[in-house]
C-alpha positions as CSV (number, residue, x, y, z in Angstrom):
1,M,-0.2,-0.2,-0.2
2,F,0.9,3.7,-0.7
3,T,0.3,6.9,1.1
4,V,-0.5,9.9,-1.5
5,F,-1.1,13.7,-0.1
6,L,-2.3,16.4,-2.3
7,D,-1.9,20.2,-2.0
8,K,-4.6,21.6,-3.3
9,K,-2.3,25.0,-3.0
10,E,0.3,24.1,-5.6
11,S,0.0,25.2,-8.8
12,A,0.9,21.7,-10.4
13,P,-2.8,20.3,-11.4
14,L,-4.0,17.8,-8.7
15,Y,-3.6,14.6,-11.6
16,A,-0.3,15.9,-12.0
17,Q,0.4,15.3,-8.2
18,L,-1.3,12.2,-8.0
19,Y,0.8,10.9,-11.2
20,Y,4.1,11.8,-10.1
21,A,3.2,10.4,-6.3
22,I,2.1,6.5,-8.1
23,R,5.4,6.7,-10.0
24,G,7.5,7.2,-7.7
25,S,5.9,4.7,-5.5
26,I,6.7,2.2,-8.3
27,E,10.3,3.3,-9.1
28,T,11.2,3.4,-5.4
29,G,9.1,-0.3,-4.8
30,A,7.0,1.2,-2.7
31,L,4.5,-0.6,-4.8
32,S,5.5,-3.8,-6.0
33,P,4.8,-5.7,-9.5
34,G,1.5,-7.1,-9.7
35,E,0.2,-4.8,-6.8
36,K,-3.5,-3.9,-6.9
37,L,-4.5,0.0,-6.7
38,P,-7.5,1.4,-5.5
39,S,-10.3,1.5,-7.9
40,V,-10.5,5.2,-9.5
41,R,-13.7,5.9,-7.0
42,A,-12.2,4.3,-3.7
43,L,-8.9,6.8,-4.0
44,A,-11.0,9.7,-5.3
45,K,-12.9,9.6,-2.2
46,E,-10.0,8.7,-0.3
47,L,-7.7,11.8,-1.5
48,S,-11.5,13.8,-1.5
49,V,-10.9,14.9,-5.3
50,A,-12.9,14.2,-8.3
51,P,-12.9,10.8,-10.0
52,I,-11.6,12.4,-12.9
53,T,-8.8,13.4,-11.1
54,V,-7.2,9.5,-10.6
55,A,-8.5,8.8,-13.6
56,N,-6.6,10.8,-15.8
57,A,-3.3,10.0,-13.4
58,Y,-4.0,6.4,-14.0
59,S,-4.7,7.0,-17.7
60,Q,-0.9,8.4,-18.2
61,L,0.6,5.6,-15.6
62,V,-1.2,2.9,-18.3
63,A,0.0,4.9,-21.2
64,E,3.3,5.0,-19.9
65,G,3.6,1.4,-19.2
66,Y,3.7,2.2,-15.4
67,L,0.6,0.1,-14.6
68,R,-1.5,-2.2,-17.0
69,T,-5.7,-2.9,-16.6
70,V,-7.3,-5.9,-16.3
71,A,-10.8,-6.4,-17.2
72,K,-13.3,-6.0,-14.8
73,S,-10.6,-6.2,-12.0
74,G,-9.0,-2.8,-11.8
75,F,-5.8,-1.2,-12.3
76,F,-2.1,-3.2,-11.3
77,V,1.3,-2.0,-11.2
78,E,3.4,-3.5,-14.1
79,S,6.4,-5.9,-13.6
80,G,9.9,-5.6,-14.8
81,I,9.9,-1.4,-14.5
82,L,13.5,-0.4,-13.7
83,S,14.6,2.2,-11.2
84,P,15.1,5.7,-12.4
85,G,19.0,5.2,-12.8
86,S,18.5,2.2,-15.2
87,V,15.9,4.0,-17.7
88,P,17.3,7.4,-19.5
89,S,15.9,10.3,-17.7
90,L,13.5,12.3,-19.2
91,S,15.7,15.7,-18.4
92,A,18.8,13.5,-19.3
93,V,19.7,15.7,-22.6
94,P,22.8,15.1,-24.3
95,P,26.1,16.7,-23.5
96,A,27.2,20.2,-24.6
97,E,25.1,23.2,-25.0
98,E,21.7,21.1,-24.9
99,N,22.5,20.4,-21.3
100,L,21.2,24.1,-20.7
101,C,18.1,23.3,-21.4
102,P,15.8,20.8,-19.5
103,Y,13.2,20.5,-22.2
104,D,14.2,19.5,-25.5
105,F,11.6,19.0,-28.6
106,R,14.3,16.7,-30.5
107,T,12.9,14.3,-33.1
108,N,15.8,11.8,-32.9
109,V,14.5,10.2,-29.5
110,V,11.9,8.2,-28.1
111,D,10.1,7.6,-24.6
112,P,12.0,5.4,-22.9
113,R,8.7,4.5,-20.8
114,L,7.2,3.5,-23.6
115,F,9.6,0.6,-24.0
116,P,8.7,-2.9,-23.0
117,F,11.0,-3.9,-20.6
118,A,9.3,-6.4,-19.3
119,V,8.6,-8.5,-22.9
120,W,12.2,-7.7,-24.0
121,S,14.2,-9.2,-20.8
122,R,12.3,-12.3,-21.2
123,L,13.1,-12.7,-24.2
124,E,16.8,-12.1,-24.0
125,R,16.9,-14.5,-21.0
126,E,15.0,-17.2,-22.7
127,A,17.5,-16.6,-25.8
128,L,20.4,-16.8,-23.2
129,Q,18.9,-19.8,-21.7
130,T,18.8,-21.8,-24.9
131,E,21.1,-24.8,-24.8
132,E,22.5,-25.1,-28.5
133,P,21.7,-20.9,-29.5
134,D,22.2,-20.5,-32.8
135,W,22.8,-16.8,-32.3
136,I,26.5,-17.2,-30.6
137,N,28.0,-18.0,-34.4
138,R,28.4,-15.4,-37.1
139,V,25.0,-14.8,-38.8
140,D,23.8,-14.4,-42.1
141,P,25.0,-11.4,-43.5
142,Q,21.7,-10.9,-44.3
143,G,20.6,-11.1,-41.3
144,A,19.0,-14.2,-39.4
145,F,16.5,-15.5,-41.9
146,T,13.9,-16.6,-39.1
147,L,14.2,-12.7,-38.5
148,R,13.9,-11.9,-41.9
149,A,10.9,-13.5,-42.1
150,E,9.2,-12.5,-39.6
151,I,10.0,-8.8,-41.1
152,A,7.8,-10.1,-44.6
153,A,5.3,-10.9,-42.2
154,V,5.1,-7.2,-40.7
155,L,5.9,-5.7,-44.2
156,A,2.7,-7.6,-45.6
157,R,0.1,-6.7,-42.6
158,H,0.9,-3.3,-42.0
159,R,2.4,-1.6,-45.5
160,G,1.2,-4.1,-48.6
161,I,4.4,-4.8,-49.4
162,F,5.2,-8.9,-50.5
163,V,8.6,-9.9,-50.4
164,D,10.3,-13.1,-50.0
165,P,12.7,-13.0,-47.2
166,S,15.5,-13.5,-49.2
167,Q,15.2,-9.6,-50.6
168,I,15.8,-8.2,-46.8
169,V,18.6,-7.5,-45.5
170,V,18.9,-6.3,-42.0
171,G,21.8,-3.9,-40.8
172,S,22.5,-1.4,-37.7
173,G,20.3,1.7,-39.0
174,T,20.1,4.1,-41.6
175,E,24.1,4.9,-42.2
176,A,25.0,1.1,-42.7
177,L,22.6,0.1,-44.9
178,L,22.6,3.5,-46.9
179,G,26.8,2.5,-47.3
180,L,25.6,-1.1,-48.4
181,I,23.5,0.5,-51.1
182,V,25.8,2.6,-52.6
183,R,28.0,-0.5,-52.9
184,L,25.3,-2.4,-54.5
185,L,24.7,0.2,-56.8
186,D,28.2,1.9,-57.6
187,P,26.3,4.9,-58.9
188,E,28.4,6.9,-61.7
189,G,25.7,10.0,-61.4
190,I,25.5,11.4,-58.2
191,F,22.3,11.3,-55.4
192,G,19.3,13.3,-54.8
193,L,18.2,14.7,-51.5
194,E,15.0,16.3,-50.3
195,N,15.9,20.0,-49.2
196,P,15.2,20.3,-46.4
197,G,15.8,17.0,-45.3
198,Y,17.0,14.5,-42.8
199,P,20.5,15.7,-42.1
200,K,22.4,12.2,-41.5
201,V,21.6,10.8,-44.9
202,A,23.7,13.9,-46.3
203,H,26.4,13.4,-43.4
204,T,26.7,9.6,-44.5
205,L,27.2,10.1,-48.3
206,Q,29.6,12.8,-47.6
207,S,31.8,10.1,-45.6
208,L,31.4,8.1,-48.2
209,R,32.6,10.5,-50.7
210,V,29.5,10.0,-52.5
211,P,28.5,13.2,-54.6
212,Y,24.7,14.5,-54.1
213,F,22.4,17.6,-55.2
214,P,19.8,19.0,-52.7
215,L,16.5,19.5,-54.2
216,G,13.7,21.4,-53.1
217,L,10.1,20.6,-52.5
218,D,6.7,21.7,-53.1
219,D,3.2,20.7,-51.9
220,A,3.7,17.8,-53.1
221,G,7.2,16.6,-52.3
222,M,10.3,16.2,-54.4
223,R,10.1,17.2,-58.0
224,P,10.9,14.7,-60.6
225,D,11.2,17.2,-63.5
226,E,14.1,18.8,-61.1
227,A,16.1,15.4,-60.7
228,R,16.3,15.4,-64.4
229,Q,17.8,18.6,-64.8
230,A,20.2,18.0,-62.3
231,G,21.2,14.7,-63.5
232,V,20.8,12.6,-60.6
233,S,20.6,9.3,-60.7
234,V,19.6,7.9,-57.6
235,V,16.7,10.0,-55.0
236,H,16.3,9.8,-51.6
237,L,12.3,10.0,-50.5
238,T,10.4,10.0,-47.5
239,P,7.3,9.6,-49.4
240,S,4.8,8.9,-46.8
241,H,5.8,11.4,-44.0
242,Q,8.6,13.8,-45.5
243,F,11.4,14.9,-42.9
244,P,11.3,17.2,-42.0
245,S,8.0,19.1,-43.5
246,G,5.7,16.5,-43.0
247,I,4.4,16.3,-46.7
248,V,2.4,13.4,-47.7
249,M,3.6,12.8,-51.5
250,P,-0.1,11.6,-53.5
251,V,-0.6,8.9,-55.8
252,G,0.4,11.2,-58.8
253,R,3.6,12.4,-57.9
254,R,4.7,8.8,-56.7
255,S,4.0,7.5,-59.9
256,E,5.8,10.2,-61.3
257,W,8.9,9.0,-59.5
258,I,8.3,5.8,-61.1
259,R,8.0,6.6,-64.1
260,W,11.4,8.6,-63.7
261,A,13.1,5.1,-62.7
262,S,11.9,3.3,-65.5
263,E,13.2,5.7,-67.8
264,D,16.5,4.5,-67.4
265,P,18.3,1.1,-65.9
266,N,20.7,3.0,-63.6
267,R,18.1,5.4,-61.9
268,W,17.1,4.0,-58.4
269,I,14.1,5.3,-55.9
270,I,15.4,4.7,-52.3
271,E,12.2,4.8,-50.2
272,D,12.5,5.7,-46.7
273,D,9.6,4.9,-44.1
274,Y,11.1,5.8,-41.1
275,D,7.9,6.4,-39.1
276,S,5.3,5.4,-41.0
277,E,3.9,3.7,-38.4
278,F,2.3,6.2,-36.9
279,R,-0.3,7.8,-38.5
280,F,-2.9,9.1,-36.3
281,S,-6.0,9.6,-38.8
282,G,-7.4,7.7,-41.9
283,M,-5.8,4.7,-43.4
284,P,-2.6,3.9,-43.5
285,I,0.0,5.7,-46.5
286,P,0.7,2.7,-49.4
287,A,4.2,2.2,-49.4
288,M,6.1,3.6,-52.8
289,R,7.7,0.0,-53.0
290,G,3.9,-1.5,-53.0
291,M,3.5,0.0,-56.4
292,D,6.5,-0.2,-58.0
293,P,6.0,-2.8,-61.1
294,S,9.9,-2.4,-62.4
295,G,11.8,-3.6,-59.3
296,R,13.4,0.1,-59.4
297,V,12.5,1.1,-55.4
298,L,15.0,0.1,-52.2
299,Y,12.8,0.0,-49.6
300,L,14.2,1.4,-46.6
301,N,13.0,1.1,-42.7
302,S,14.0,0.6,-39.2
303,F,13.0,-0.2,-35.2
304,S,14.4,3.1,-34.2
305,K,11.0,5.0,-33.7
306,S,8.6,1.7,-32.9
307,L,10.9,0.5,-30.3
308,A,14.4,2.2,-29.6
309,P,17.0,4.1,-31.7
310,S,19.8,2.1,-29.5
311,L,19.1,-0.8,-31.0
312,R,20.3,-0.4,-34.2
313,V,18.1,-2.7,-36.2
314,G,17.0,-1.3,-39.4
315,Y,16.5,-3.3,-42.9
316,L,16.2,-3.0,-46.3
317,V,14.0,-4.4,-49.1
318,L,16.3,-5.2,-52.5
319,P,14.2,-5.8,-55.8
320,P,15.2,-9.5,-56.9
321,D,18.3,-8.8,-59.2
322,L,20.2,-6.7,-56.4
323,A,18.8,-8.9,-54.0
324,S,21.1,-11.9,-56.2
325,R,23.9,-9.2,-56.4
326,F,24.1,-8.8,-52.7
327,R,24.3,-12.7,-52.5
328,E,26.8,-13.2,-54.8
329,G,29.3,-10.5,-53.0
330,S,27.9,-11.8,-49.5
331,P,31.2,-12.8,-48.5
332,A,32.5,-9.0,-48.5
333,F,29.3,-8.6,-46.4
334,A,28.9,-9.1,-42.5
335,C,25.6,-8.3,-40.7
336,S,26.2,-5.5,-38.2
337,V,23.4,-6.7,-35.4
338,P,23.9,-8.5,-32.9
339,G,22.6,-12.1,-33.2
340,L,21.0,-11.6,-29.3
341,V,19.2,-8.9,-30.5
342,Q,18.0,-10.7,-33.7
343,T,17.1,-13.6,-31.6
344,A,14.7,-11.5,-29.5
345,L,13.3,-9.4,-31.9
346,C,12.5,-12.1,-34.0
347,A,10.6,-13.8,-31.0
348,F,9.1,-10.2,-30.2
349,L,7.5,-10.2,-33.7
350,R,6.7,-13.8,-33.8
351,E,4.8,-13.6,-30.6
352,G,2.4,-10.8,-31.9
353,E,4.2,-8.5,-28.9
354,F,4.9,-6.2,-31.5
355,D,1.7,-5.2,-33.0
356,H,0.4,-4.8,-29.4
357,H,3.4,-2.4,-28.4
358,L,2.9,-0.5,-31.7
359,N,-0.7,0.0,-30.8
360,R,-0.1,0.8,-27.2
361,M,2.7,3.2,-28.7
362,K,-0.1,4.4,-31.2
363,K,-2.5,5.6,-28.9
364,A,0.2,7.2,-26.2
365,Y,1.7,9.3,-28.9
366,R,-1.9,10.3,-30.2
367,D,-2.5,11.6,-26.4
368,K,0.5,13.0,-26.0
369,R,0.5,15.0,-29.4
370,D,-3.1,16.1,-28.4
371,A,-2.3,17.3,-24.9
372,L,0.6,19.7,-26.6
373,I,-1.4,21.1,-28.9
374,A,-4.1,21.8,-26.7
375,C,-1.1,23.7,-24.5
376,L,0.0,25.7,-27.4
377,K,-3.4,26.6,-28.3
378,Q,-4.3,27.6,-25.0
379,S,-1.1,29.7,-24.4
380,R,-1.0,33.3,-24.5
381,F,0.4,33.3,-27.9
382,G,-1.8,30.5,-29.3
383,P,-3.7,32.9,-31.7
384,S,-0.2,33.9,-33.4
385,C,0.5,30.3,-34.3
386,Q,-0.4,27.0,-36.4
387,V,0.0,23.4,-36.2
388,L,0.7,22.4,-39.4
389,R,0.8,18.4,-40.5
390,A,0.4,16.6,-37.2
391,E,-1.8,13.7,-38.3
392,A,1.2,11.5,-39.0
393,G,4.6,10.8,-37.4
394,L,6.0,12.1,-34.0
395,H,6.8,15.6,-34.8
396,F,4.8,18.4,-36.4
397,L,5.8,21.9,-37.8
398,L,4.6,25.1,-35.6
399,R,4.3,28.1,-37.8
400,M,4.7,31.4,-35.8
401,D,3.5,34.8,-36.7
402,N,4.0,36.6,-33.5
403,G,6.5,39.3,-35.3
404,M,9.9,37.3,-34.2
405,D,12.0,35.8,-36.4
406,E,13.1,31.7,-36.5
407,R,16.5,32.8,-34.9
408,T,15.1,34.8,-32.5
409,L,12.2,32.5,-31.4
410,V,14.9,29.9,-31.3
411,E,17.3,31.6,-28.7
412,T,14.9,32.9,-26.6
413,A,13.5,29.7,-26.0
414,K,17.2,28.5,-25.1
415,R,17.2,31.1,-23.2
416,A,13.9,30.0,-21.1
417,G,15.3,26.6,-20.6
418,V,13.9,25.3,-23.8
419,R,15.4,24.0,-27.0
420,V,13.3,24.4,-30.2
421,H,14.7,23.5,-33.7
422,G,13.6,25.7,-36.8
423,L,13.0,24.5,-39.9
424,S,16.0,26.0,-41.5
425,E,18.5,23.9,-39.5
426,Y,16.8,20.7,-41.8
427,A,18.4,22.8,-44.9
428,L,21.1,21.8,-47.3
429,G,22.9,24.3,-48.1
430,A,21.2,27.7,-48.0
431,P,17.7,27.9,-46.7
432,S,14.8,28.8,-48.9
433,P,12.4,31.6,-47.6
434,S,9.3,30.6,-46.3
435,E,6.3,32.1,-45.4
436,A,6.9,32.9,-41.9
437,P,9.4,31.3,-39.5
438,T,8.3,27.6,-39.0
439,L,9.5,25.2,-36.2
440,V,10.0,21.4,-36.4
441,I,8.4,20.1,-32.8
442,G,9.4,16.5,-31.8
443,Y,7.3,15.4,-28.9
444,S,8.1,11.7,-28.9
445,G,10.5,12.2,-25.9
446,M,8.5,14.1,-23.6
447,S,6.0,13.7,-21.1
448,A,2.9,15.4,-21.3
449,M,2.9,16.2,-17.7
450,D,6.0,18.4,-18.5
451,F,4.2,20.2,-21.3
452,P,2.2,22.9,-19.3
453,E,5.6,24.1,-17.7
454,T,7.3,23.5,-20.9
455,V,4.5,26.1,-22.9
456,S,4.8,28.2,-19.8
457,R,8.2,29.3,-20.1
458,L,7.4,29.8,-23.9
459,E,4.9,32.2,-23.4
460,R,7.3,34.5,-21.1
461,V,9.5,35.2,-24.0
462,W,7.0,34.3,-27.1
463,S,4.1,36.8,-26.2
464,E,6.5,39.5,-25.5
465,T,5.8,42.6,-27.8
């Protein structure tokens, strides 16, 4: 059992006080795994608060994985929760200047509280207890066949992509797989990259000494006619949710790109489907790979957004001829993902845990997005901001019209302890002029409980006229 004291004179909402009290009791061991909590009405009566206060706190704890619900039984403490010292802290930001900002709207992190620690630790433990584990020796250069078969099933189920496991290559993230693509294609021309776009792609190509050309965007994404004029032979696209603009490439533009690739046997499309799992309204956007009859699209994805970036598990779907070329040269390659991780991930997919986890993540991130947008709209600068392209992915754009330019918005927020990122930061070369200062807001790594304080800090510096 645990004791909670709520102070109605505190500025923090009562549900937030209750949330932190229960969470602290779980993390310190005062509440044990499997322990049942009082019902919503019972705890509300004990604390003399409205039932909605308890319901909101419980709901947040369920979303973050501290509690689980059992139909007709109530709320129970989840098992497998590590102490705060074992889990990355919300306020533990990267070194250097970002240490000055306890609140950071980064796009390259996930919420550590949503990771399925209990399930993952069980799967790794089972793999370690196998008498003759396959993973302990060098794995297939393409990755374990069993894992590739499960990935093929996930692609068929979630993305409408039907491929043979022999076409899939497992690798440690985008950088490693891009390097493999460069070696496979050996393009004589240059790469075309979205501008603005994902900086790591450009940095990887630079490290490989591969020339690239930034291509601008219109409302439908990158344009094939500009690629023709620039003479590029390989393009890197994020059509389901362009990073960072959030543009969803319509089917007509996708068809144009596939026609572009089919015009020349040396042209290829790399479809980076980096966060397609997170679409919060409407049907999932079909992958370009699924509408490619000529085998010119290489499909790239990872488990960085859906599980954890530190697992370093990505995968590449090759057209049949390139898959054959890979296998012919496979002695020169080695799979860079540890066998133990592959074995655990394979079981995670096979047992249906991935689908369960993904559904939980979607709800948690949708609720988090809605909470942040509500805070922004209700703030003093709410009338001067516009939220754009929030229907999918784990970030959205915030267009500001409060008289400040982008640089001023970023610098004043930083002085208030909040790190925001301007759209121009993702430009390859000189940024293109925009209609109004625009910020890229990644919310996945923050707690919804921190949004009121974060927005309050921004109010103090963005509402000044």
